[in-house]
C-alpha positions in Angstrom: -33.8 105.5 -98.5 -34.2 103.2 -95.5 -35.8 104.6 -92.3 -33.2 105.3 -89.6 -34.6 105.6 -86.1 -33.9 108.7 -84.0 -30.8 108.4 -81.8 -31.0 110.5 -78.6 -28.2 112.5 -77.1 -28.9 113.5 -73.6 -28.8 117.3 -73.0 -27.3 117.9 -76.5 -28.3 120.4 -79.2 -27.9 120.2 -82.9 -26.8 123.5 -84.4 -27.5 124.2 -88.1 -25.9 127.3 -89.6 -27.9 128.1 -92.7 -25.9 130.1 -95.3 -26.5 131.2 -98.9 -23.7 132.4 -101.2 -24.7 133.9 -104.6 -27.8 131.6 -104.7 -25.9 128.5 -103.5 -26.9 127.2 -100.1 -24.4 125.7 -97.7 -24.4 124.8 -94.0 -22.2 124.2 -91.0 -23.4 121.8 -88.3 -22.3 121.5 -84.7 -23.2 119.4 -81.7 -23.2 121.3 -78.4 -24.0 119.8 -74.9 -25.7 121.9 -72.2 -24.8 121.4 -68.5 -28.6 121.1 -67.8 -31.7 119.8 -69.4 -32.5 121.5 -72.7 -35.5 123.8 -72.7 -36.5 127.0 -74.5 -34.5 129.1 -72.1 -31.4 127.0 -72.7 -31.8 127.3 -76.5 -32.2 131.0 -76.3 -29.1 131.4 -74.2 -27.2 129.2 -76.6 -28.4 131.2 -79.5 -27.2 134.5 -77.9 -23.7 133.0 -77.5 -23.6 131.8 -81.1 -25.0 135.0 -82.4 -22.4 137.0 -80.5 -19.6 134.7 -81.8 -20.8 135.1 -85.4 -20.9 138.9 -85.1 -17.6 139.3 -83.2 -15.4 136.5 -84.7 -16.8 135.0 -87.8 -18.4 137.7 -89.9 -15.0 139.2 -90.7 -13.8 135.8 -91.9 -16.8 135.2 -94.3 -17.3 136.9 -97.7 -19.7 139.8 -97.9 -21.4 137.7 -100.7 -22.6 135.3 -98.0 -25.7 135.7 -95.9 -26.4 133.7 -92.7 -30.2 133.1 -93.1 -30.6 131.6 -89.7 -29.4 129.4 -86.9 -31.5 126.4 -86.0 -31.1 124.8 -82.6 -32.7 121.4 -82.0 -32.8 119.4 -78.7 -31.4 115.9 -79.4 -32.6 114.5 -76.1 -35.8 113.2 -77.7 -37.8 113.5 -80.9 -40.3 115.8 -79.2 -37.7 118.2 -77.6 -37.8 121.9 -78.3 -36.4 123.6 -81.4 -35.6 127.2 -82.1 -34.7 129.0 -85.4 -33.8 132.7 -85.3 -32.0 135.1 -87.7 -28.7 136.5 -86.6 -28.4 140.1 -85.5 -26.2 140.8 -88.5 -26.7 138.5 -91.5 -23.9 139.2 -94.0 -20.2 138.5 -93.9 -17.9 141.4 -94.1 -14.8 140.0 -95.8 -14.1 141.9 -99.0 -12.6 140.6 -102.2 -13.5 138.3 -105.1 -15.3 135.4 -103.7 -14.3 131.8 -104.4 -16.9 129.2 -105.4 -19.0 127.9 -102.5 -17.5 124.4 -102.9 -14.1 125.8 -101.8 -13.8 125.6 -98.0 -11.6 126.1 -94.9 -11.8 122.8 -92.9 -11.6 122.9 -89.1 -10.9 119.5 -87.7 -12.4 118.6 -84.3 -10.7 115.9 -82.2 -11.9 114.3 -79.0 -10.2 112.2 -76.4 -11.1 109.1 -78.3 -9.6 107.9 -81.6 -11.5 106.7 -84.7 -13.7 108.2 -87.3 -16.8 108.2 -85.0 -15.1 110.4 -82.5 -13.8 113.2 -84.7 -15.6 115.9 -86.7 -15.1 118.6 -89.3 -16.6 122.0 -90.0 -16.4 123.2 -93.6 -16.5 127.0 -94.0 -17.1 128.4 -97.5 -17.3 132.1 -98.1 -13.6 132.3 -98.9 -12.0 135.0 -101.1 -9.0 134.9 -103.4 -6.9 136.8 -100.9 -7.3 133.9 -98.5 -5.1 131.8 -100.7 -1.3 131.5 -100.4 -1.2 129.2 -103.4 -3.9 127.4 -105.5 -3.8 124.6 -103.0 -3.1 126.3 -99.6 -4.7 128.9 -97.5 -2.4 131.7 -96.2 -1.2 131.5 -92.6 -3.1 134.6 -91.5 -6.4 133.0 -92.5 -5.5 129.8 -90.7 -4.6 131.7 -87.6 -7.7 133.8 -87.7 -9.9 130.6 -87.7 -7.9 129.2 -84.8 -8.5 132.3 -82.8 -12.2 132.3 -83.7 -12.6 128.7 -82.5 -10.7 129.4 -79.3 -13.2 132.2 -78.6 -16.1 129.9 -79.4 -15.0 127.3 -76.9 -14.4 130.0 -74.3 -17.8 131.6 -74.9 -19.6 128.3 -74.7 -17.8 127.3 -71.6 -18.6 130.5 -69.8 -22.3 129.9 -70.7 -22.4 126.3 -69.5 -22.0 124.6 -72.9 -19.5 122.3 -74.5 -18.7 121.8 -78.2 -18.3 118.2 -79.1 -18.7 115.3 -81.6 -21.8 113.2 -81.8 -21.0 109.5 -82.3 -23.9 107.6 -83.9 -22.0 104.4 -84.8 -19.8 101.9 -82.9 -17.6 99.7 -85.0 -19.9 100.3 -87.9 -23.1 99.5 -86.0 -25.7 102.2 -85.5 -26.1 103.1 -81.8 -29.5 103.2 -80.0 -28.2 105.9 -77.7 -25.7 108.5 -79.0 -22.4 109.1 -77.4 -21.2 112.7 -77.0 -17.5 113.5 -76.6 -16.1 117.0 -75.9 -13.8 118.6 -78.4 -10.2 118.6 -77.1 -8.4 120.2 -80.0 -9.5 122.1 -83.1 -7.2 122.5 -86.1 -7.9 124.8 -89.1 -6.3 123.1 -92.1 -4.0 125.0 -94.5 -4.8 122.7 -97.5 -7.8 124.0 -99.5 -10.7 121.6 -99.3 -13.8 121.0 -101.3 -17.3 120.6 -99.9 -18.9 120.0 -103.4 -20.8 116.9 -102.1 -21.9 118.8 -99.0 -23.6 121.7 -100.7 -27.4 121.7 -100.0 
């Protein structure tokens, strides 16, 4: 693979949620901007917010067959910025029922104030169970609503702590940027159609 140079994002943090489901690893990534320079204190504060959100909002939406092995936070301001990896207070999901394969996911679409592929994002949440389904192609409305509520609480918690969820743009009209562009998430939409993340499994 060709070498791709590092693209800095001022005061931004890459968040890597490291999951394993019955031996199959999968991940969710986010880009979050701090309202100050990123240091170890900022990373610890952000971890506390995310750990609380996981325990309060997300564990109940994720199968008990899934374990969150850790949350890795990396400063994107420079290649030499601080990083932090910690295990959650509570590791396992609590959603009961027969689990679906890890490639089956709830997609949450993230939109910013700008249009185009470079300015929107998606989170793929596996750990689904059969009772999440309305049909073989659709999630039930209660599951969709639960994810919408969880993301509303995420944005509120981040905002109260001085952070913003966003989308990291690394390309402009197909050309790789030398300095990244961060855009705040304006809307989040859990999608009722069942999605696959087969090509995104680790």
